[in-house]
MARLO-510323 format. One record per residue (C-alpha): x negated, y, z negated; chain. Coordinates in steps of 0.25 Angstrom, whole numbers. Layout:
+-------+-------+-------+-----+
|     u |     v |     w | mol |
+-------+-------+-------+-----+
|     X |     Y |     Z |   A |
...
+-------+-------+-------+-----+
// end
This chain:
+-------+-------+-------+-----+
|     u |     v |     w | mol |
+-------+-------+-------+-----+
|     1 |     0 |    -2 |   A |
|    -7 |    12 |     2 |   A |
|   -10 |    23 |    -7 |   A |
|    -1 |    35 |    -5 |   A |
|    -7 |    50 |    -5 |   A |
|    -7 |    59 |   -17 |   A |
|     5 |    68 |   -15 |   A |
|     3 |    82 |   -18 |   A |
|    14 |    84 |   -29 |   A |
|    13 |    99 |   -32 |   A |
|    11 |   109 |   -22 |   A |
|     1 |   122 |   -22 |   A |
|    15 |   130 |   -27 |   A |
|    21 |   122 |   -37 |   A |
|     7 |   122 |   -42 |   A |
|     6 |   135 |   -41 |   A |
|    18 |   138 |   -49 |   A |
|    14 |   125 |   -61 |   A |
|     0 |   134 |   -63 |   A |
|     8 |   148 |   -63 |   A |
|    19 |   141 |   -74 |   A |
|     7 |   135 |   -80 |   A |
|     1 |   150 |   -82 |   A |
|    14 |   157 |   -85 |   A |
|    15 |   148 |   -96 |   A |
|     3 |   150 |  -102 |   A |
|     4 |   166 |  -101 |   A |
|    18 |   166 |  -108 |   A |
|    12 |   156 |  -119 |   A |
|     0 |   167 |  -120 |   A |
|     9 |   181 |  -121 |   A |
|    20 |   174 |  -129 |   A |
|     9 |   169 |  -139 |   A |
|     0 |   182 |  -141 |   A |
|    11 |   190 |  -141 |   A |
|    10 |   196 |  -154 |   A |
|    -6 |   196 |  -154 |   A |
|   -14 |   210 |  -156 |   A |
|   -20 |   212 |  -142 |   A |
|   -31 |   221 |  -150 |   A |
|   -44 |   215 |  -153 |   A |
|   -57 |   220 |  -159 |   A |
|   -63 |   226 |  -144 |   A |
|   -48 |   228 |  -138 |   A |
|   -50 |   243 |  -141 |   A |
|   -62 |   244 |  -133 |   A |
|   -56 |   239 |  -121 |   A |
|   -43 |   249 |  -124 |   A |
|   -52 |   261 |  -123 |   A |
|   -62 |   256 |  -115 |   A |
|   -74 |   257 |  -124 |   A |
|   -88 |   259 |  -118 |   A |
|   -91 |   247 |  -123 |   A |
|   -83 |   239 |  -113 |   A |
|   -80 |   236 |   -98 |   A |
|   -70 |   243 |   -92 |   A |
|   -63 |   230 |   -85 |   A |
|   -51 |   228 |   -97 |   A |
|   -50 |   241 |  -102 |   A |
|   -46 |   247 |   -88 |   A |
|   -36 |   233 |   -88 |   A |
|   -30 |   240 |  -101 |   A |
|   -31 |   253 |   -95 |   A |
|   -23 |   249 |   -84 |   A |
|   -13 |   241 |   -92 |   A |
|   -10 |   254 |  -102 |   A |
|    -8 |   262 |   -89 |   A |
|     1 |   253 |   -83 |   A |
|    10 |   249 |   -95 |   A |
|     8 |   261 |  -106 |   A |
|     4 |   248 |  -116 |   A |
|   -11 |   242 |  -116 |   A |
|    -7 |   230 |  -124 |   A |
|     1 |   226 |  -111 |   A |
|   -13 |   223 |  -107 |   A |
|   -12 |   210 |  -116 |   A |
|    -1 |   204 |  -107 |   A |
|    -4 |   210 |   -94 |   A |
|   -19 |   202 |   -96 |   A |
|   -12 |   188 |  -100 |   A |
|    -6 |   188 |   -88 |   A |
|   -18 |   193 |   -79 |   A |
|   -24 |   180 |   -86 |   A |
|   -15 |   170 |   -84 |   A |
|   -13 |   174 |   -69 |   A |
|   -27 |   174 |   -67 |   A |
|   -28 |   161 |   -73 |   A |
|   -15 |   156 |   -63 |   A |
|   -24 |   161 |   -51 |   A |
|   -38 |   153 |   -56 |   A |
|   -26 |   141 |   -56 |   A |
|   -21 |   143 |   -44 |   A |
|   -35 |   144 |   -36 |   A |
|   -41 |   132 |   -43 |   A |
|   -27 |   124 |   -37 |   A |
|   -31 |   130 |   -23 |   A |
|   -46 |   125 |   -26 |   A |
|   -41 |   110 |   -32 |   A |
|   -26 |   109 |   -25 |   A |
|   -24 |    99 |   -37 |   A |
|   -12 |   102 |   -45 |   A |
|   -16 |    94 |   -58 |   A |
|   -28 |   100 |   -59 |   A |
|   -23 |   113 |   -57 |   A |
|   -13 |   113 |   -68 |   A |
|   -25 |   107 |   -75 |   A |
|   -33 |   118 |   -72 |   A |
|   -24 |   130 |   -77 |   A |
|   -19 |   123 |   -87 |   A |
|   -34 |   123 |   -94 |   A |
|   -36 |   137 |   -90 |   A |
|   -23 |   141 |   -96 |   A |
|   -26 |   133 |  -109 |   A |
|   -36 |   142 |  -116 |   A |
|   -27 |   147 |  -127 |   A |
|   -37 |   159 |  -130 |   A |
|   -38 |   164 |  -117 |   A |
|   -24 |   167 |  -120 |   A |
|   -24 |   173 |  -132 |   A |
|   -35 |   183 |  -128 |   A |
|   -27 |   187 |  -119 |   A |
|   -17 |   195 |  -129 |   A |
|   -29 |   204 |  -134 |   A |
|   -34 |   216 |  -128 |   A |
|   -47 |   212 |  -124 |   A |
|   -54 |   206 |  -110 |   A |
|   -53 |   191 |  -111 |   A |
|   -40 |   188 |  -104 |   A |
|   -43 |   199 |   -92 |   A |
|   -57 |   194 |   -90 |   A |
|   -52 |   179 |   -91 |   A |
|   -42 |   183 |   -79 |   A |
|   -53 |   189 |   -71 |   A |
|   -61 |   177 |   -72 |   A |
|   -50 |   168 |   -69 |   A |
|   -48 |   176 |   -57 |   A |
|   -63 |   176 |   -54 |   A |
|   -61 |   160 |   -55 |   A |
|   -50 |   159 |   -46 |   A |
|   -57 |   167 |   -34 |   A |
|   -70 |   157 |   -35 |   A |
|   -60 |   145 |   -35 |   A |
|   -54 |   151 |   -22 |   A |
|   -67 |   152 |   -18 |   A |
|   -72 |   138 |   -18 |   A |
|   -67 |   132 |    -6 |   A |
|   -68 |   145 |     3 |   A |
|   -82 |   153 |     4 |   A |
|   -79 |   166 |    -3 |   A |
|   -75 |   177 |     6 |   A |
|   -79 |   193 |     2 |   A |
|   -66 |   194 |    -3 |   A |
|   -68 |   182 |   -11 |   A |
|   -81 |   187 |   -16 |   A |
|   -74 |   201 |   -18 |   A |
|   -64 |   197 |   -27 |   A |
|   -74 |   187 |   -35 |   A |
|   -84 |   200 |   -37 |   A |
|   -70 |   210 |   -41 |   A |
|   -66 |   199 |   -52 |   A |
|   -79 |   198 |   -57 |   A |
|   -79 |   213 |   -58 |   A |
|   -67 |   213 |   -64 |   A |
|   -71 |   202 |   -75 |   A |
|   -83 |   211 |   -79 |   A |
|   -77 |   223 |   -80 |   A |
|   -69 |   218 |   -92 |   A |
|   -77 |   206 |   -97 |   A |
|   -91 |   210 |   -94 |   A |
|   -97 |   195 |   -96 |   A |
|   -90 |   192 |   -85 |   A |
|  -100 |   198 |   -75 |   A |
|  -104 |   185 |   -75 |   A |
|   -94 |   183 |   -65 |   A |
|  -101 |   190 |   -54 |   A |
|  -113 |   180 |   -57 |   A |
|  -103 |   169 |   -54 |   A |
|   -97 |   179 |   -40 |   A |
|  -112 |   180 |   -38 |   A |
|  -115 |   164 |   -38 |   A |
|  -102 |   161 |   -30 |   A |
|  -105 |   171 |   -22 |   A |
|  -118 |   167 |   -15 |   A |
|  -115 |   153 |   -17 |   A |
|  -102 |   152 |   -11 |   A |
|  -100 |   163 |     0 |   A |
|  -104 |   160 |    16 |   A |
|  -118 |   167 |    18 |   A |
|  -113 |   179 |    26 |   A |
|  -104 |   184 |    14 |   A |
|  -114 |   180 |     1 |   A |
|  -121 |   193 |     2 |   A |
|  -111 |   203 |     3 |   A |
|  -103 |   196 |    -9 |   A |
|  -114 |   196 |   -17 |   A |
|  -116 |   209 |   -15 |   A |
|  -100 |   214 |   -18 |   A |
|  -103 |   203 |   -31 |   A |
|  -114 |   215 |   -34 |   A |
|  -107 |   226 |   -31 |   A |
|   -95 |   222 |   -39 |   A |
|  -106 |   218 |   -52 |   A |
|  -109 |   232 |   -52 |   A |
|   -96 |   239 |   -51 |   A |
|   -91 |   230 |   -61 |   A |
|  -102 |   233 |   -71 |   A |
|  -101 |   248 |   -67 |   A |
|   -88 |   252 |   -69 |   A |
|   -88 |   253 |   -84 |   A |
|   -95 |   264 |   -86 |   A |
|   -88 |   271 |   -74 |   A |
|   -76 |   268 |   -81 |   A |
|   -81 |   274 |   -95 |   A |
|   -85 |   286 |   -88 |   A |
|   -70 |   287 |   -82 |   A |
|   -63 |   286 |   -94 |   A |
|   -72 |   289 |  -105 |   A |
|   -80 |   301 |   -99 |   A |
|   -94 |   292 |  -101 |   A |
|   -99 |   280 |   -93 |   A |
|  -107 |   275 |  -107 |   A |
|  -104 |   261 |  -109 |   A |
|  -108 |   252 |  -120 |   A |
|  -107 |   236 |  -121 |   A |
|  -102 |   227 |  -132 |   A |
|  -114 |   219 |  -130 |   A |
|  -123 |   224 |  -142 |   A |
|  -112 |   219 |  -152 |   A |
|  -112 |   205 |  -144 |   A |
|  -127 |   204 |  -147 |   A |
|  -129 |   210 |  -159 |   A |
|  -118 |   197 |  -165 |   A |
|  -129 |   187 |  -159 |   A |
|  -140 |   194 |  -167 |   A |
|  -132 |   197 |  -180 |   A |
|  -136 |   184 |  -184 |   A |
|  -150 |   183 |  -180 |   A |
|  -161 |   189 |  -188 |   A |
|  -171 |   199 |  -184 |   A |
|  -182 |   194 |  -191 |   A |
|  -185 |   209 |  -194 |   A |
|  -179 |   219 |  -203 |   A |
|  -174 |   230 |  -191 |   A |
|  -178 |   245 |  -193 |   A |
|  -168 |   251 |  -187 |   A |
|  -157 |   255 |  -198 |   A |
|  -145 |   251 |  -187 |   A |
|  -152 |   237 |  -184 |   A |
|  -154 |   235 |  -200 |   A |
|  -141 |   237 |  -203 |   A |
|  -136 |   226 |  -193 |   A |
|  -147 |   217 |  -199 |   A |
|  -142 |   220 |  -214 |   A |
|  -127 |   217 |  -209 |   A |
|  -131 |   205 |  -204 |   A |
|  -142 |   199 |  -211 |   A |
|  -130 |   193 |  -223 |   A |
|  -122 |   187 |  -212 |   A |
|  -133 |   180 |  -204 |   A |
|  -139 |   174 |  -220 |   A |
|  -126 |   169 |  -221 |   A |
|  -125 |   162 |  -208 |   A |
|  -138 |   155 |  -213 |   A |
|  -129 |   147 |  -222 |   A |
|  -117 |   145 |  -213 |   A |
|  -116 |   130 |  -205 |   A |
|  -121 |   132 |  -192 |   A |
|  -108 |   131 |  -185 |   A |
|  -101 |   138 |  -194 |   A |
|  -110 |   150 |  -189 |   A |
|  -106 |   153 |  -176 |   A |
|   -91 |   158 |  -181 |   A |
|   -99 |   166 |  -192 |   A |
|  -108 |   172 |  -182 |   A |
|   -95 |   176 |  -175 |   A |
|   -88 |   180 |  -188 |   A |
|  -100 |   189 |  -192 |   A |
|  -104 |   196 |  -180 |   A |
|   -89 |   202 |  -179 |   A |
|   -90 |   208 |  -193 |   A |
|  -104 |   212 |  -193 |   A |
|  -102 |   220 |  -179 |   A |
|   -88 |   226 |  -180 |   A |
|   -88 |   227 |  -194 |   A |
|  -100 |   232 |  -199 |   A |
|  -112 |   235 |  -188 |   A |
|  -105 |   244 |  -178 |   A |
|   -97 |   251 |  -187 |   A |
|  -109 |   255 |  -198 |   A |
|  -118 |   257 |  -186 |   A |
|  -107 |   265 |  -176 |   A |
|  -106 |   274 |  -190 |   A |
|  -119 |   275 |  -193 |   A |
|  -122 |   282 |  -179 |   A |
|  -109 |   290 |  -180 |   A |
|  -103 |   282 |  -168 |   A |
|   -88 |   281 |  -164 |   A |
|   -85 |   268 |  -158 |   A |
|   -92 |   252 |  -160 |   A |
|   -96 |   253 |  -145 |   A |
|  -104 |   266 |  -148 |   A |
|  -112 |   257 |  -158 |   A |
|  -116 |   247 |  -146 |   A |
|  -128 |   253 |  -143 |   A |
|  -135 |   252 |  -157 |   A |
|  -129 |   236 |  -158 |   A |
|  -135 |   235 |  -144 |   A |
|  -151 |   240 |  -149 |   A |
|  -149 |   232 |  -163 |   A |
|  -145 |   219 |  -156 |   A |
|  -155 |   221 |  -146 |   A |
|  -166 |   221 |  -158 |   A |
|  -160 |   211 |  -164 |   A |
|  -159 |   200 |  -152 |   A |
|  -175 |   204 |  -151 |   A |
|  -179 |   202 |  -166 |   A |
|  -172 |   188 |  -163 |   A |
|  -170 |   184 |  -149 |   A |
|  -169 |   169 |  -151 |   A |
|  -158 |   171 |  -161 |   A |
|  -149 |   179 |  -152 |   A |
|  -152 |   168 |  -142 |   A |
|  -148 |   158 |  -149 |   A |
|  -134 |   164 |  -154 |   A |
|  -133 |   167 |  -138 |   A |
|  -135 |   154 |  -134 |   A |
|  -125 |   147 |  -144 |   A |
|  -113 |   157 |  -140 |   A |
|  -116 |   153 |  -127 |   A |
|  -116 |   139 |  -129 |   A |
|  -103 |   139 |  -138 |   A |
|   -96 |   147 |  -128 |   A |
|   -98 |   137 |  -117 |   A |
|   -92 |   128 |  -125 |   A |
|   -82 |   136 |  -130 |   A |
|   -88 |   133 |  -143 |   A |
|   -86 |   150 |  -148 |   A |
|   -75 |   150 |  -159 |   A |
|   -72 |   141 |  -171 |   A |
|   -61 |   130 |  -169 |   A |
|   -50 |   126 |  -179 |   A |
|   -61 |   117 |  -186 |   A |
|   -71 |   126 |  -185 |   A |
|   -65 |   137 |  -193 |   A |
|   -61 |   128 |  -204 |   A |
|   -75 |   124 |  -206 |   A |
|   -78 |   139 |  -205 |   A |
|   -69 |   144 |  -215 |   A |
|   -72 |   134 |  -224 |   A |
|   -86 |   137 |  -224 |   A |
|   -83 |   153 |  -228 |   A |
|   -75 |   149 |  -238 |   A |
|   -84 |   142 |  -246 |   A |
|   -96 |   151 |  -240 |   A |
|   -90 |   166 |  -242 |   A |
|   -99 |   174 |  -230 |   A |
|  -106 |   186 |  -230 |   A |
|   -95 |   198 |  -231 |   A |
|   -98 |   210 |  -219 |   A |
|   -96 |   223 |  -223 |   A |
|   -85 |   229 |  -213 |   A |
|   -83 |   244 |  -208 |   A |
|   -72 |   250 |  -201 |   A |
|   -73 |   252 |  -186 |   A |
|   -80 |   264 |  -180 |   A |
|   -69 |   276 |  -178 |   A |
|   -69 |   276 |  -164 |   A |
|   -65 |   261 |  -165 |   A |
|   -57 |   263 |  -176 |   A |
|   -50 |   274 |  -167 |   A |
|   -50 |   264 |  -153 |   A |
|   -42 |   254 |  -161 |   A |
|   -31 |   261 |  -167 |   A |
|   -28 |   265 |  -153 |   A |
|   -28 |   252 |  -147 |   A |
|   -19 |   248 |  -159 |   A |
|   -10 |   258 |  -156 |   A |
|   -11 |   256 |  -140 |   A |
|    -6 |   240 |  -143 |   A |
|     4 |   244 |  -153 |   A |
|    -5 |   237 |  -164 |   A |
|    -9 |   238 |  -180 |   A |
|   -24 |   237 |  -182 |   A |
|   -34 |   237 |  -193 |   A |
|   -43 |   249 |  -197 |   A |
|   -53 |   242 |  -203 |   A |
|   -61 |   229 |  -198 |   A |
|   -54 |   217 |  -204 |   A |
|   -60 |   210 |  -217 |   A |
|   -71 |   200 |  -215 |   A |
|   -65 |   187 |  -212 |   A |
|   -75 |   177 |  -207 |   A |
|   -63 |   166 |  -207 |   A |
|   -59 |   159 |  -193 |   A |
|   -46 |   156 |  -189 |   A |
|   -47 |   147 |  -177 |   A |
|   -36 |   138 |  -175 |   A |
|   -41 |   130 |  -161 |   A |
|   -46 |   115 |  -167 |   A |
|   -57 |   108 |  -159 |   A |
|   -50 |    99 |  -152 |   A |
|   -42 |   111 |  -147 |   A |
|   -53 |   119 |  -140 |   A |
|   -62 |   106 |  -136 |   A |
|   -57 |   105 |  -121 |   A |
|   -59 |   120 |  -120 |   A |
|   -74 |   118 |  -126 |   A |
|   -76 |   105 |  -115 |   A |
|   -71 |   114 |  -105 |   A |
|   -78 |   126 |  -107 |   A |
|   -92 |   116 |  -108 |   A |
|   -88 |   110 |   -97 |   A |
|   -88 |   124 |   -89 |   A |
|  -101 |   127 |   -95 |   A |
|  -108 |   115 |   -90 |   A |
|  -101 |   115 |   -75 |   A |
|  -105 |   132 |   -74 |   A |
|  -119 |   125 |   -76 |   A |
|  -120 |   115 |   -68 |   A |
|  -112 |   123 |   -56 |   A |
|  -124 |   134 |   -57 |   A |
|  -136 |   122 |   -58 |   A |
|  -128 |   115 |   -44 |   A |
|  -127 |   128 |   -37 |   A |
|  -140 |   128 |   -31 |   A |
|  -137 |   115 |   -27 |   A |
|  -123 |   114 |   -23 |   A |
|  -126 |   111 |    -9 |   A |
|  -131 |    96 |   -15 |   A |
|  -117 |    94 |   -22 |   A |
|  -105 |    87 |   -17 |   A |
|   -97 |    97 |    -8 |   A |
|   -87 |    99 |   -18 |   A |
|   -96 |   104 |   -29 |   A |
|  -102 |   111 |   -17 |   A |
|   -90 |   119 |   -16 |   A |
|   -86 |   121 |   -30 |   A |
|  -101 |   126 |   -35 |   A |
|  -101 |   141 |   -31 |   A |
|   -89 |   142 |   -39 |   A |
|   -92 |   135 |   -51 |   A |
|  -107 |   141 |   -53 |   A |
|  -102 |   154 |   -51 |   A |
|   -90 |   151 |   -62 |   A |
|  -103 |   144 |   -71 |   A |
|  -110 |   157 |   -71 |   A |
|  -100 |   164 |   -73 |   A |
|   -96 |   157 |   -86 |   A |
|  -111 |   155 |   -90 |   A |
|  -114 |   169 |   -88 |   A |
|  -103 |   173 |   -96 |   A |
|  -106 |   166 |  -107 |   A |
|  -121 |   169 |  -107 |   A |
|  -115 |   184 |  -108 |   A |
|  -105 |   181 |  -119 |   A |
|  -114 |   174 |  -128 |   A |
|  -125 |   185 |  -126 |   A |
|  -118 |   195 |  -131 |   A |
|  -107 |   190 |  -141 |   A |
|  -104 |   177 |  -150 |   A |
|   -94 |   170 |  -142 |   A |
|   -79 |   171 |  -145 |   A |
|   -67 |   162 |  -138 |   A |
|   -63 |   176 |  -131 |   A |
|   -77 |   178 |  -124 |   A |
|   -73 |   162 |  -117 |   A |
|   -60 |   166 |  -112 |   A |
|   -65 |   175 |   -99 |   A |
|   -72 |   162 |   -94 |   A |
|   -60 |   152 |   -97 |   A |
|   -57 |   151 |   -81 |   A |
|   -71 |   150 |   -77 |   A |
|   -73 |   138 |   -89 |   A |
|   -59 |   132 |   -81 |   A |
|   -61 |   133 |   -68 |   A |
|   -77 |   128 |   -70 |   A |
|   -70 |   114 |   -75 |   A |
|   -58 |   114 |   -63 |   A |
|   -69 |   117 |   -53 |   A |
|   -79 |   107 |   -58 |   A |
|   -67 |    97 |   -59 |   A |
|   -62 |   100 |   -44 |   A |
|   -75 |    98 |   -39 |   A |
|   -76 |    85 |   -45 |   A |
|   -64 |    79 |   -42 |   A |
|   -61 |    86 |   -26 |   A |
|   -68 |    76 |   -20 |   A |
|   -57 |    64 |   -28 |   A |
|   -45 |    74 |   -22 |   A |
|   -50 |    76 |    -9 |   A |
|   -51 |    59 |    -8 |   A |
|   -37 |    58 |   -15 |   A |
|   -30 |    70 |    -5 |   A |
|   -35 |    60 |     7 |   A |
+-------+-------+-------+-----+
// end
């Protein structure tokens, strides 16, 4: 008896409707479960009023929402809709590539499943918008896997990279991924023009912020929160000698008691304490004191002082700084940045038995206080005048088994990205199916690892720093799967 040929049970239109329904359900669930959430976070006011330490992308988005609706708080549902729409586009482009409804539904289900992504979309922060732009970037790459990219396609990739960089500067690595893709994938006759286009896009994306500052505030002066991030790494590194500078000496005397306490803490618990203490030390003690000492109005004005101090501390103990950076990179690459429910239970039990070192806390600088009042008024929320009391206890509700699949996907994507980059020079020796997906996979790999590297250098990683690269993680994983099963799919469909 002849074996019947496989039947295509779902049309492309039905798949599209199914993917749209999945996305709509996730969107409605996100809007409903976060409806009472306070949209303000510690950095929100710097975006709301386009602080000199922030790039122009997200403040421009908030300004557009304010202009169109009169209520900047409506940026939350707007960015959540944009996030959902971009993830749907990514799912549709993936189905166009693989043509297998079951794989397409599974792919989008995984993309939509990251709860912290939807949770973060409820805040006036960059996570939702930057994740949406990364998803569009991935979708554009998928479109170009089987068809060599045209100049129009290259322009779309560059434009998306530019917008993402303006929203979240660490996503400048999308330009590097775009450059790798445009070097390998296009026909030779268009390669040079495409790469020039990428270079121009990078210059424009990086230069538009000071121009916008000049137009909005009358000054092109910009600072960067990078110094605040580098400083937190160095707070837990001994400088070896007592600093002679008064500001550096104050920072060391503030950090030393905490560092000595951490030496008594089990290594696996030190990670969480470093995160908790770094926030207290920087924002409740060091920045307020240095700001008042130098008669400054806002914390972004303290950044140049922090930059000098952080640079000196890195030079005084470079190996400690490097170890801290590498540790954060590895933890982020495996989605191990924040504690699980079990970690929190052990951590809090230790805190109960070993009372932590107290850190003195001071009021915010006057300019920051004023802007926090303004932002609270803008979104009709109450606010706390004083910094919150010291509380190092951890509240974590996610059990280890629930987060394990995400960690496996992150770790797998990290390996796939590295393998694609290493195999890129020898791609012509690979199977035709792998040759086809290699440029896009390598582009995503460099964007993934580059973003993590930049983040690790300047930050102690939290979950929210990983949210924007979630579309890259899922797409790399799925494209590798398609590359592995494509010959089988082709054989079955004969």
